PyMOL Python script that loads the backbone (N, CA, C, O; Angstrom):
from pymol import cmd

cmd.read_pdbstr("""\
ATOM      1  N   MET A   1     -19.829  -0.053   6.246  1.00  0.00           N
ATOM      2  CA  MET A   1     -20.872   0.919   6.101  1.00  0.00           C
ATOM      3  C   MET A   1     -21.848   0.756   7.254  1.00  0.00           C
ATOM      4  O   MET A   1     -21.931  -0.315   7.857  1.00  0.00           O
ATOM      5  N   GLU A   2     -22.576   1.802   7.558  1.00  0.00           N
ATOM      6  CA  GLU A   2     -23.539   1.770   8.667  1.00  0.00           C
ATOM      7  C   GLU A   2     -24.952   1.912   8.111  1.00  0.00           C
ATOM      8  O   GLU A   2     -25.183   2.661   7.161  1.00  0.00           O
ATOM      9  N   HIS A   3     -25.894   1.186   8.711  1.00  0.00           N
ATOM     10  CA  HIS A   3     -27.263   1.137   8.218  1.00  0.00           C
ATOM     11  C   HIS A   3     -28.197   0.723   9.346  1.00  0.00           C
ATOM     12  O   HIS A   3     -27.733   0.216  10.368  1.00  0.00           O
ATOM     13  N   PRO A   4     -29.524   0.931   9.185  1.00  0.00           N
ATOM     14  CA  PRO A   4     -30.468   0.668  10.280  1.00  0.00           C
ATOM     15  C   PRO A   4     -30.932  -0.780  10.426  1.00  0.00           C
ATOM     16  O   PRO A   4     -31.487  -1.131  11.467  1.00  0.00           O
ATOM     17  N   ASP A   5     -30.727  -1.625   9.431  1.00  0.00           N
ATOM     18  CA  ASP A   5     -31.206  -3.010   9.482  1.00  0.00           C
ATOM     19  C   ASP A   5     -30.046  -3.963   9.211  1.00  0.00           C
ATOM     20  O   ASP A   5     -29.117  -3.619   8.480  1.00  0.00           O
ATOM     21  N   PRO A   6     -30.095  -5.170   9.801  1.00  0.00           N
ATOM     22  CA  PRO A   6     -29.012  -6.131   9.546  1.00  0.00           C
ATOM     23  C   PRO A   6     -29.040  -6.593   8.090  1.00  0.00           C
ATOM     24  O   PRO A   6     -30.100  -6.670   7.468  1.00  0.00           O
ATOM     25  N   LEU A   7     -27.875  -6.891   7.568  1.00  0.00           N
ATOM     26  CA  LEU A   7     -27.749  -7.435   6.217  1.00  0.00           C
ATOM     27  C   LEU A   7     -27.133  -8.820   6.324  1.00  0.00           C
ATOM     28  O   LEU A   7     -26.370  -9.094   7.250  1.00  0.00           O
ATOM     29  N   HIS A   8     -27.457  -9.682   5.392  1.00  0.00           N
ATOM     30  CA  HIS A   8     -26.978 -11.058   5.434  1.00  0.00           C
ATOM     31  C   HIS A   8     -25.732 -11.236   4.578  1.00  0.00           C
ATOM     32  O   HIS A   8     -25.641 -10.693   3.477  1.00  0.00           O
ATOM     33  N   ALA A   9     -24.774 -12.001   5.091  1.00  0.00           N
ATOM     34  CA  ALA A   9     -23.553 -12.301   4.346  1.00  0.00           C
ATOM     35  C   ALA A   9     -23.919 -12.915   3.002  1.00  0.00           C
ATOM     36  O   ALA A   9     -24.813 -13.757   2.915  1.00  0.00           O
ATOM     37  N   GLY A  10     -23.229 -12.490   1.967  1.00  0.00           N
ATOM     38  CA  GLY A  10     -23.471 -12.982   0.620  1.00  0.00           C
ATOM     39  C   GLY A  10     -24.403 -12.107  -0.195  1.00  0.00           C
ATOM     40  O   GLY A  10     -24.466 -12.245  -1.416  1.00  0.00           O
ATOM     41  N   LEU A  11     -25.132 -11.203   0.460  1.00  0.00           N
ATOM     42  CA  LEU A  11     -26.060 -10.317  -0.235  1.00  0.00           C
ATOM     43  C   LEU A  11     -25.300  -9.354  -1.137  1.00  0.00           C
ATOM     44  O   LEU A  11     -24.333  -8.728  -0.705  1.00  0.00           O
ATOM     45  N   MET A  12     -25.729  -9.237  -2.374  1.00  0.00           N
ATOM     46  CA  MET A  12     -25.155  -8.253  -3.298  1.00  0.00           C
ATOM     47  C   MET A  12     -25.842  -6.915  -3.050  1.00  0.00           C
ATOM     48  O   MET A  12     -27.049  -6.857  -2.815  1.00  0.00           O
ATOM     49  N   CYS A  13     -25.058  -5.844  -3.106  1.00  0.00           N
ATOM     50  CA  CYS A  13     -25.638  -4.527  -2.886  1.00  0.00           C
ATOM     51  C   CYS A  13     -24.986  -3.519  -3.821  1.00  0.00           C
ATOM     52  O   CYS A  13     -23.914  -3.767  -4.372  1.00  0.00           O
ATOM     53  N   LEU A  14     -25.638  -2.398  -3.988  1.00  0.00           N
ATOM     54  CA  LEU A  14     -25.132  -1.307  -4.796  1.00  0.00           C
ATOM     55  C   LEU A  14     -24.895  -0.131  -3.861  1.00  0.00           C
ATOM     56  O   LEU A  14     -25.805   0.293  -3.149  1.00  0.00           O
ATOM     57  N   VAL A  15     -23.687   0.392  -3.861  1.00  0.00           N
ATOM     58  CA  VAL A  15     -23.326   1.523  -3.009  1.00  0.00           C
ATOM     59  C   VAL A  15     -23.184   2.744  -3.907  1.00  0.00           C
ATOM     60  O   VAL A  15     -22.355   2.764  -4.818  1.00  0.00           O
ATOM     61  N   ASP A  16     -24.004   3.766  -3.642  1.00  0.00           N
ATOM     62  CA  ASP A  16     -23.932   5.003  -4.401  1.00  0.00           C
ATOM     63  C   ASP A  16     -23.052   5.994  -3.662  1.00  0.00           C
ATOM     64  O   ASP A  16     -23.321   6.331  -2.509  1.00  0.00           O
ATOM     65  N   LEU A  17     -22.002   6.462  -4.321  1.00  0.00           N
ATOM     66  CA  LEU A  17     -21.130   7.469  -3.727  1.00  0.00           C
ATOM     67  C   LEU A  17     -21.817   8.824  -3.811  1.00  0.00           C
ATOM     68  O   LEU A  17     -22.372   9.165  -4.856  1.00  0.00           O
ATOM     69  N   PRO A  18     -21.794   9.605  -2.734  1.00  0.00           N
ATOM     70  CA  PRO A  18     -22.421  10.926  -2.750  1.00  0.00           C
ATOM     71  C   PRO A  18     -21.591  11.910  -3.581  1.00  0.00           C
ATOM     72  O   PRO A  18     -20.423  11.648  -3.868  1.00  0.00           O
ATOM     73  N   PRO A  19     -22.187  13.033  -3.965  1.00  0.00           N
ATOM     74  CA  PRO A  19     -21.462  14.026  -4.756  1.00  0.00           C
ATOM     75  C   PRO A  19     -20.137  14.464  -4.123  1.00  0.00           C
ATOM     76  O   PRO A  19     -19.161  14.703  -4.835  1.00  0.00           O
ATOM     77  N   ALA A  20     -20.097  14.568  -2.813  1.00  0.00           N
ATOM     78  CA  ALA A  20     -18.868  14.997  -2.134  1.00  0.00           C
ATOM     79  C   ALA A  20     -17.726  14.010  -2.335  1.00  0.00           C
ATOM     80  O   ALA A  20     -16.559  14.368  -2.183  1.00  0.00           O
ATOM     81  N   LEU A  21     -18.062  12.766  -2.678  1.00  0.00           N
ATOM     82  CA  LEU A  21     -17.034  11.746  -2.915  1.00  0.00           C
ATOM     83  C   LEU A  21     -16.924  11.397  -4.391  1.00  0.00           C
ATOM     84  O   LEU A  21     -16.347  10.368  -4.744  1.00  0.00           O
ATOM     85  N   GLY A  22     -17.470  12.238  -5.248  1.00  0.00           N
ATOM     86  CA  GLY A  22     -17.279  12.058  -6.681  1.00  0.00           C
ATOM     87  C   GLY A  22     -18.384  11.344  -7.431  1.00  0.00           C
ATOM     88  O   GLY A  22     -18.283  11.167  -8.645  1.00  0.00           O
ATOM     89  N   ARG A  23     -19.424  10.935  -6.752  1.00  0.00           N
ATOM     90  CA  ARG A  23     -20.541  10.189  -7.364  1.00  0.00           C
ATOM     91  C   ARG A  23     -20.100   8.869  -7.971  1.00  0.00           C
ATOM     92  O   ARG A  23     -18.907   8.612  -8.131  1.00  0.00           O
ATOM     93  N   GLY A  24     -21.049   8.061  -8.298  1.00  0.00           N
ATOM     94  CA  GLY A  24     -20.786   6.758  -8.902  1.00  0.00           C
ATOM     95  C   GLY A  24     -21.443   5.657  -8.108  1.00  0.00           C
ATOM     96  O   GLY A  24     -21.767   5.841  -6.935  1.00  0.00           O
ATOM     97  N   SER A  25     -21.641   4.517  -8.733  1.00  0.00           N
ATOM     98  CA  SER A  25     -22.241   3.349  -8.096  1.00  0.00           C
ATOM     99  C   SER A  25     -21.256   2.190  -8.139  1.00  0.00           C
ATOM    100  O   SER A  25     -20.626   1.930  -9.164  1.00  0.00           O
ATOM    101  N   LEU A  26     -21.131   1.496  -7.010  1.00  0.00           N
ATOM    102  CA  LEU A  26     -20.204   0.378  -6.886  1.00  0.00           C
ATOM    103  C   LEU A  26     -20.957  -0.870  -6.445  1.00  0.00           C
ATOM    104  O   LEU A  26     -21.807  -0.798  -5.556  1.00  0.00           O
ATOM    105  N   SER A  27     -20.661  -1.994  -7.046  1.00  0.00           N
ATOM    106  CA  SER A  27     -21.280  -3.266  -6.665  1.00  0.00           C
ATOM    107  C   SER A  27     -20.423  -3.935  -5.605  1.00  0.00           C
ATOM    108  O   SER A  27     -19.198  -3.984  -5.714  1.00  0.00           O
ATOM    109  N   GLY A  28     -21.083  -4.448  -4.584  1.00  0.00           N
ATOM    110  CA  GLY A  28     -20.360  -5.143  -3.532  1.00  0.00           C
ATOM    111  C   GLY A  28     -21.131  -6.328  -2.999  1.00  0.00           C
ATOM    112  O   GLY A  28     -22.315  -6.499  -3.291  1.00  0.00           O
ATOM    113  N   ARG A  29     -20.454  -7.142  -2.216  1.00  0.00           N
ATOM    114  CA  ARG A  29     -21.076  -8.311  -1.578  1.00  0.00           C
ATOM    115  C   ARG A  29     -20.805  -8.201  -0.081  1.00  0.00           C
ATOM    116  O   ARG A  29     -19.671  -7.976   0.341  1.00  0.00           O
ATOM    117  N   ILE A  30     -21.869  -8.364   0.721  1.00  0.00           N
ATOM    118  CA  ILE A  30     -21.747  -8.294   2.173  1.00  0.00           C
ATOM    119  C   ILE A  30     -20.932  -9.484   2.670  1.00  0.00           C
ATOM    120  O   ILE A  30     -21.206 -10.629   2.312  1.00  0.00           O
ATOM    121  N   VAL A  31     -19.925  -9.202   3.499  1.00  0.00           N
ATOM    122  CA  VAL A  31     -19.081 -10.244   4.069  1.00  0.00           C
ATOM    123  C   VAL A  31     -19.497 -10.521   5.509  1.00  0.00           C
ATOM    124  O   VAL A  31     -19.528 -11.677   5.932  1.00  0.00           O
ATOM    125  N   TRP A  32     -19.817  -9.474   6.266  1.00  0.00           N
ATOM    126  CA  TRP A  32     -20.263  -9.617   7.648  1.00  0.00           C
ATOM    127  C   TRP A  32     -21.168  -8.442   7.997  1.00  0.00           C
ATOM    128  O   TRP A  32     -21.110  -7.394   7.354  1.00  0.00           O
ATOM    129  N   SER A  33     -22.008  -8.622   9.020  1.00  0.00           N
ATOM    130  CA  SER A  33     -22.896  -7.569   9.504  1.00  0.00           C
ATOM    131  C   SER A  33     -23.107  -7.781  10.996  1.00  0.00           C
ATOM    132  O   SER A  33     -23.364  -8.900  11.440  1.00  0.00           O
ATOM    133  N   LYS A  34     -22.998  -6.697  11.773  1.00  0.00           N
ATOM    134  CA  LYS A  34     -23.196  -6.828  13.222  1.00  0.00           C
ATOM    135  C   LYS A  34     -23.800  -5.549  13.785  1.00  0.00           C
ATOM    136  O   LYS A  34     -23.686  -4.474  13.196  1.00  0.00           O
ATOM    137  N   LEU A  35     -24.440  -5.690  14.929  1.00  0.00           N
ATOM    138  CA  LEU A  35     -24.983  -4.543  15.640  1.00  0.00           C
ATOM    139  C   LEU A  35     -23.827  -3.710  16.154  1.00  0.00           C
ATOM    140  O   LEU A  35     -22.940  -4.221  16.839  1.00  0.00           O
ATOM    141  N   HIS A  36     -23.837  -2.431  15.825  1.00  0.00           N
ATOM    142  CA  HIS A  36     -22.741  -1.539  16.217  1.00  0.00           C
ATOM    143  C   HIS A  36     -23.110  -0.718  17.453  1.00  0.00           C
ATOM    144  O   HIS A  36     -22.309  -0.584  18.379  1.00  0.00           O
ATOM    145  N   ARG A  37     -24.327  -0.171  17.460  1.00  0.00           N
ATOM    146  CA  ARG A  37     -24.734   0.654  18.600  1.00  0.00           C
ATOM    147  C   ARG A  37     -26.242   0.819  18.606  1.00  0.00           C
ATOM    148  O   ARG A  37     -26.917   0.588  17.602  1.00  0.00           O
ATOM    149  N   THR A  38     -26.751   1.221  19.751  1.00  0.00           N
ATOM    150  CA  THR A  38     -28.165   1.559  19.873  1.00  0.00           C
ATOM    151  C   THR A  38     -28.260   2.940  20.505  1.00  0.00           C
ATOM    152  O   THR A  38     -27.385   3.357  21.265  1.00  0.00           O
ATOM    153  N   GLU A  39     -29.332   3.633  20.177  1.00  0.00           N
ATOM    154  CA  GLU A  39     -29.595   4.945  20.751  1.00  0.00           C
ATOM    155  C   GLU A  39     -31.062   4.999  21.137  1.00  0.00           C
ATOM    156  O   GLU A  39     -31.902   4.298  20.573  1.00  0.00           O
ATOM    157  N   GLN A  40     -31.344   5.840  22.102  1.00  0.00           N
ATOM    158  CA  GLN A  40     -32.729   6.067  22.473  1.00  0.00           C
ATOM    159  C   GLN A  40     -33.030   7.536  22.227  1.00  0.00           C
ATOM    160  O   GLN A  40     -32.323   8.416  22.719  1.00  0.00           O
ATOM    161  N   SER A  41     -34.088   7.796  21.457  1.00  0.00           N
ATOM    162  CA  SER A  41     -34.464   9.169  21.154  1.00  0.00           C
ATOM    163  C   SER A  41     -35.150   9.795  22.366  1.00  0.00           C
ATOM    164  O   SER A  41     -35.467   9.103  23.334  1.00  0.00           O
ATOM    165  N   LEU A  42     -35.375  11.086  22.308  1.00  0.00           N
ATOM    166  CA  LEU A  42     -36.023  11.790  23.420  1.00  0.00           C
ATOM    167  C   LEU A  42     -37.434  11.288  23.672  1.00  0.00           C
ATOM    168  O   LEU A  42     -37.921  11.352  24.801  1.00  0.00           O
ATOM    169  N   ASP A  43     -38.099  10.786  22.634  1.00  0.00           N
ATOM    170  CA  ASP A  43     -39.458  10.261  22.813  1.00  0.00           C
ATOM    171  C   ASP A  43     -39.468   8.776  23.188  1.00  0.00           C
ATOM    172  O   ASP A  43     -40.526   8.148  23.197  1.00  0.00           O
ATOM    173  N   GLY A  44     -38.299   8.214  23.497  1.00  0.00           N
ATOM    174  CA  GLY A  44     -38.206   6.841  23.972  1.00  0.00           C
ATOM    175  C   GLY A  44     -38.024   5.780  22.903  1.00  0.00           C
ATOM    176  O   GLY A  44     -37.933   4.594  23.219  1.00  0.00           O
ATOM    177  N   GLU A  45     -37.971   6.186  21.650  1.00  0.00           N
ATOM    178  CA  GLU A  45     -37.796   5.219  20.565  1.00  0.00           C
ATOM    179  C   GLU A  45     -36.349   4.735  20.528  1.00  0.00           C
ATOM    180  O   GLU A  45     -35.412   5.532  20.576  1.00  0.00           O
ATOM    181  N   ARG A  46     -36.183   3.416  20.440  1.00  0.00           N
ATOM    182  CA  ARG A  46     -34.839   2.829  20.343  1.00  0.00           C
ATOM    183  C   ARG A  46     -34.456   2.681  18.890  1.00  0.00           C
ATOM    184  O   ARG A  46     -35.238   2.183  18.081  1.00  0.00           O
ATOM    185  N   ARG A  47     -33.264   3.110  18.561  1.00  0.00           N
ATOM    186  CA  ARG A  47     -32.761   2.984  17.203  1.00  0.00           C
ATOM    187  C   ARG A  47     -31.518   2.114  17.228  1.00  0.00           C
ATOM    188  O   ARG A  47     -30.644   2.277  18.080  1.00  0.00           O
ATOM    189  N   ARG A  48     -31.452   1.189  16.285  1.00  0.00           N
ATOM    190  CA  ARG A  48     -30.289   0.308  16.175  1.00  0.00           C
ATOM    191  C   ARG A  48     -29.511   0.679  14.925  1.00  0.00           C
ATOM    192  O   ARG A  48     -30.092   1.041  13.902  1.00  0.00           O
ATOM    193  N   TYR A  49     -28.207   0.586  15.016  1.00  0.00           N
ATOM    194  CA  TYR A  49     -27.322   0.863  13.888  1.00  0.00           C
ATOM    195  C   TYR A  49     -26.389  -0.324  13.708  1.00  0.00           C
ATOM    196  O   TYR A  49     -25.683  -0.730  14.631  1.00  0.00           O
ATOM    197  N   PHE A  50     -26.403  -0.861  12.513  1.00  0.00           N
ATOM    198  CA  PHE A  50     -25.564  -1.999  12.170  1.00  0.00           C
ATOM    199  C   PHE A  50     -24.410  -1.522  11.303  1.00  0.00           C
ATOM    200  O   PHE A  50     -24.516  -0.509  10.611  1.00  0.00           O
ATOM    201  N   GLN A  51     -23.324  -2.247  11.346  1.00  0.00           N
ATOM    202  CA  GLN A  51     -22.218  -2.016  10.433  1.00  0.00           C
ATOM    203  C   GLN A  51     -21.974  -3.310   9.672  1.00  0.00           C
ATOM    204  O   GLN A  51     -22.102  -4.410  10.211  1.00  0.00           O
ATOM    205  N   SER A  52     -21.620  -3.147   8.414  1.00  0.00           N
ATOM    206  CA  SER A  52     -21.315  -4.305   7.571  1.00  0.00           C
ATOM    207  C   SER A  52     -20.030  -4.059   6.815  1.00  0.00           C
ATOM    208  O   SER A  52     -19.710  -2.933   6.435  1.00  0.00           O
ATOM    209  N   GLY A  53     -19.302  -5.141   6.608  1.00  0.00           N
ATOM    210  CA  GLY A  53     -18.128  -5.103   5.761  1.00  0.00           C
ATOM    211  C   GLY A  53     -18.492  -5.696   4.421  1.00  0.00           C
ATOM    212  O   GLY A  53     -19.311  -6.612   4.343  1.00  0.00           O
ATOM    213  N   LEU A  54     -17.897  -5.185   3.376  1.00  0.00           N
ATOM    214  CA  LEU A  54     -18.190  -5.749   2.075  1.00  0.00           C
ATOM    215  C   LEU A  54     -16.937  -5.834   1.233  1.00  0.00           C
ATOM    216  O   LEU A  54     -15.929  -5.178   1.493  1.00  0.00           O
ATOM    217  N   THR A  55     -17.038  -6.646   0.239  1.00  0.00           N
ATOM    218  CA  THR A  55     -15.976  -6.774  -0.739  1.00  0.00           C
ATOM    219  C   THR A  55     -16.536  -6.278  -2.060  1.00  0.00           C
ATOM    220  O   THR A  55     -17.696  -6.528  -2.388  1.00  0.00           O
ATOM    221  N   TRP A  56     -15.720  -5.588  -2.799  1.00  0.00           N
ATOM    222  CA  TRP A  56     -16.178  -5.047  -4.077  1.00  0.00           C
ATOM    223  C   TRP A  56     -16.208  -6.157  -5.115  1.00  0.00           C
ATOM    224  O   TRP A  56     -15.313  -7.001  -5.162  1.00  0.00           O
ATOM    225  N   ALA A  57     -17.233  -6.151  -5.935  1.00  0.00           N
ATOM    226  CA  ALA A  57     -17.438  -7.222  -6.907  1.00  0.00           C
ATOM    227  C   ALA A  57     -17.409  -6.664  -8.327  1.00  0.00           C
ATOM    228  O   ALA A  57     -18.163  -5.751  -8.666  1.00  0.00           O
ATOM    229  N   GLU A  58     -16.539  -7.218  -9.137  1.00  0.00           N
ATOM    230  CA  GLU A  58     -16.519  -6.935 -10.570  1.00  0.00           C
ATOM    231  C   GLU A  58     -16.542  -5.451 -10.898  1.00  0.00           C
ATOM    232  O   GLU A  58     -17.392  -4.998 -11.664  1.00  0.00           O
ATOM    233  N   LEU A  59     -15.614  -4.687 -10.323  1.00  0.00           N
ATOM    234  CA  LEU A  59     -15.559  -3.262 -10.610  1.00  0.00           C
ATOM    235  C   LEU A  59     -14.932  -3.021 -11.977  1.00  0.00           C
ATOM    236  O   LEU A  59     -13.936  -3.644 -12.344  1.00  0.00           O
ATOM    237  N   THR A  60     -15.535  -2.111 -12.713  1.00  0.00           N
ATOM    238  CA  THR A  60     -14.947  -1.689 -13.983  1.00  0.00           C
ATOM    239  C   THR A  60     -13.770  -0.763 -13.661  1.00  0.00           C
ATOM    240  O   THR A  60     -13.660  -0.294 -12.528  1.00  0.00           O
ATOM    241  N   PRO A  61     -12.900  -0.492 -14.615  1.00  0.00           N
ATOM    242  CA  PRO A  61     -11.817   0.457 -14.356  1.00  0.00           C
ATOM    243  C   PRO A  61     -12.337   1.824 -13.896  1.00  0.00           C
ATOM    244  O   PRO A  61     -11.721   2.464 -13.043  1.00  0.00           O
ATOM    245  N   GLY A  62     -13.455   2.271 -14.450  1.00  0.00           N
ATOM    246  CA  GLY A  62     -14.040   3.548 -14.029  1.00  0.00           C
ATOM    247  C   GLY A  62     -14.528   3.515 -12.592  1.00  0.00           C
ATOM    248  O   GLY A  62     -14.335   4.473 -11.843  1.00  0.00           O
ATOM    249  N   GLN A  63     -15.165   2.407 -12.202  1.00  0.00           N
ATOM    250  CA  GLN A  63     -15.644   2.266 -10.824  1.00  0.00           C
ATOM    251  C   GLN A  63     -14.473   2.180  -9.851  1.00  0.00           C
ATOM    252  O   GLN A  63     -14.522   2.759  -8.765  1.00  0.00           O
ATOM    253  N   LEU A  64     -13.428   1.465 -10.234  1.00  0.00           N
ATOM    254  CA  LEU A  64     -12.248   1.359  -9.385  1.00  0.00           C
ATOM    255  C   LEU A  64     -11.613   2.738  -9.199  1.00  0.00           C
ATOM    256  O   LEU A  64     -11.190   3.086  -8.097  1.00  0.00           O
ATOM    257  N   GLY A  65     -11.550   3.515 -10.267  1.00  0.00           N
ATOM    258  CA  GLY A  65     -11.025   4.874 -10.173  1.00  0.00           C
ATOM    259  C   GLY A  65     -11.867   5.740  -9.247  1.00  0.00           C
ATOM    260  O   GLY A  65     -11.328   6.530  -8.472  1.00  0.00           O
ATOM    261  N   ALA A  66     -13.198   5.594  -9.324  1.00  0.00           N
ATOM    262  CA  ALA A  66     -14.094   6.352  -8.447  1.00  0.00           C
ATOM    263  C   ALA A  66     -13.888   5.957  -6.985  1.00  0.00           C
ATOM    264  O   ALA A  66     -13.906   6.816  -6.104  1.00  0.00           O
ATOM    265  N   LEU A  67     -13.695   4.675  -6.724  1.00  0.00           N
ATOM    266  CA  LEU A  67     -13.456   4.210  -5.358  1.00  0.00           C
ATOM    267  C   LEU A  67     -12.139   4.755  -4.824  1.00  0.00           C
ATOM    268  O   LEU A  67     -12.085   5.228  -3.689  1.00  0.00           O
ATOM    269  N   VAL A  68     -11.090   4.697  -5.613  1.00  0.00           N
ATOM    270  CA  VAL A  68      -9.786   5.220  -5.188  1.00  0.00           C
ATOM    271  C   VAL A  68      -9.889   6.719  -4.907  1.00  0.00           C
ATOM    272  O   VAL A  68      -9.353   7.197  -3.907  1.00  0.00           O
ATOM    273  N   ALA A  69     -10.570   7.461  -5.776  1.00  0.00           N
ATOM    274  CA  ALA A  69     -10.727   8.902  -5.580  1.00  0.00           C
ATOM    275  C   ALA A  69     -11.513   9.197  -4.298  1.00  0.00           C
ATOM    276  O   ALA A  69     -11.158  10.108  -3.550  1.00  0.00           O
ATOM    277  N   ALA A  70     -12.573   8.431  -4.043  1.00  0.00           N
ATOM    278  CA  ALA A  70     -13.375   8.631  -2.835  1.00  0.00           C
ATOM    279  C   ALA A  70     -12.543   8.358  -1.581  1.00  0.00           C
ATOM    280  O   ALA A  70     -12.624   9.106  -0.607  1.00  0.00           O
ATOM    281  N   LEU A  71     -11.752   7.298  -1.604  1.00  0.00           N
ATOM    282  CA  LEU A  71     -10.901   6.982  -0.453  1.00  0.00           C
ATOM    283  C   LEU A  71      -9.841   8.060  -0.243  1.00  0.00           C
ATOM    284  O   LEU A  71      -9.513   8.385   0.898  1.00  0.00           O
ATOM    285  N   ASP A  72      -9.303   8.617  -1.323  1.00  0.00           N
ATOM    286  CA  ASP A  72      -8.341   9.710  -1.199  1.00  0.00           C
ATOM    287  C   ASP A  72      -8.978  10.939  -0.561  1.00  0.00           C
ATOM    288  O   ASP A  72      -8.353  11.604   0.265  1.00  0.00           O
ATOM    289  N   ILE A  73     -10.211  11.244  -0.936  1.00  0.00           N
ATOM    290  CA  ILE A  73     -10.935  12.379  -0.341  1.00  0.00           C
ATOM    291  C   ILE A  73     -11.146  12.147   1.148  1.00  0.00           C
ATOM    292  O   ILE A  73     -10.935  13.051   1.957  1.00  0.00           O
ATOM    293  N   LEU A  74     -11.562  10.936   1.513  1.00  0.00           N
ATOM    294  CA  LEU A  74     -11.775  10.624   2.931  1.00  0.00           C
ATOM    295  C   LEU A  74     -10.486  10.701   3.734  1.00  0.00           C
ATOM    296  O   LEU A  74     -10.482  11.230   4.846  1.00  0.00           O
ATOM    297  N   LYS A  75      -9.393  10.184   3.190  1.00  0.00           N
ATOM    298  CA  LYS A  75      -8.107  10.250   3.870  1.00  0.00           C
ATOM    299  C   LYS A  75      -7.680  11.691   4.094  1.00  0.00           C
ATOM    300  O   LYS A  75      -7.234  12.050   5.184  1.00  0.00           O
ATOM    301  N   ALA A  76      -7.815  12.515   3.066  1.00  0.00           N
ATOM    302  CA  ALA A  76      -7.422  13.925   3.174  1.00  0.00           C
ATOM    303  C   ALA A  76      -8.259  14.657   4.219  1.00  0.00           C
ATOM    304  O   ALA A  76      -7.743  15.524   4.924  1.00  0.00           O
ATOM    305  N   SER A  77      -9.534  14.321   4.325  1.00  0.00           N
ATOM    306  CA  SER A  77     -10.410  14.989   5.300  1.00  0.00           C
ATOM    307  C   SER A  77     -10.058  14.612   6.716  1.00  0.00           C
ATOM    308  O   SER A  77     -10.306  15.399   7.630  1.00  0.00           O
ATOM    309  N   GLN A  78      -9.491  13.440   6.940  1.00  0.00           N
ATOM    310  CA  GLN A  78      -9.106  13.014   8.277  1.00  0.00           C
ATOM    311  C   GLN A  78      -7.794  13.626   8.729  1.00  0.00           C
ATOM    312  O   GLN A  78      -7.543  13.739   9.929  1.00  0.00           O
ATOM    313  N   LYS A  79      -6.957  14.021   7.788  1.00  0.00           N
ATOM    314  CA  LYS A  79      -5.670  14.632   8.124  1.00  0.00           C
ATOM    315  C   LYS A  79      -5.830  16.065   8.582  1.00  0.00           C
ATOM    316  O   LYS A  79      -5.041  16.557   9.389  1.00  0.00           O
ATOM    317  N   GLY A  80      -6.858  16.744   8.067  1.00  0.00           N
ATOM    318  CA  GLY A  80      -7.045  18.167   8.343  1.00  0.00           C
ATOM    319  C   GLY A  80      -7.667  18.390   9.646  1.00  0.00           C
ATOM    320  O   GLY A  80      -7.895  19.536  10.034  1.00  0.00           O
TER     321      GLY A  80
END
""", "prot")
cmd.dss("prot")
cmd.show_as("cartoon", "prot")
cmd.util.cbc("prot")
cmd.orient("prot")
């Protein structure tokens, strides 16, 4: 996932799926986080974007189904 601030390995987080991916909340644990890119806005402000990998933690069958459905939607959108 991509975000504006670094996250620390081991941090528990809640990921909310947007309506386009079926909605739902998933619990995860940050495994790694690194600076992915920086941008400079027209007014000179520097913006940093981090990416983090996570592992899903203790998903219920419903949450697992929501994750699988969201991944299927993303895969289908990349094929088109």
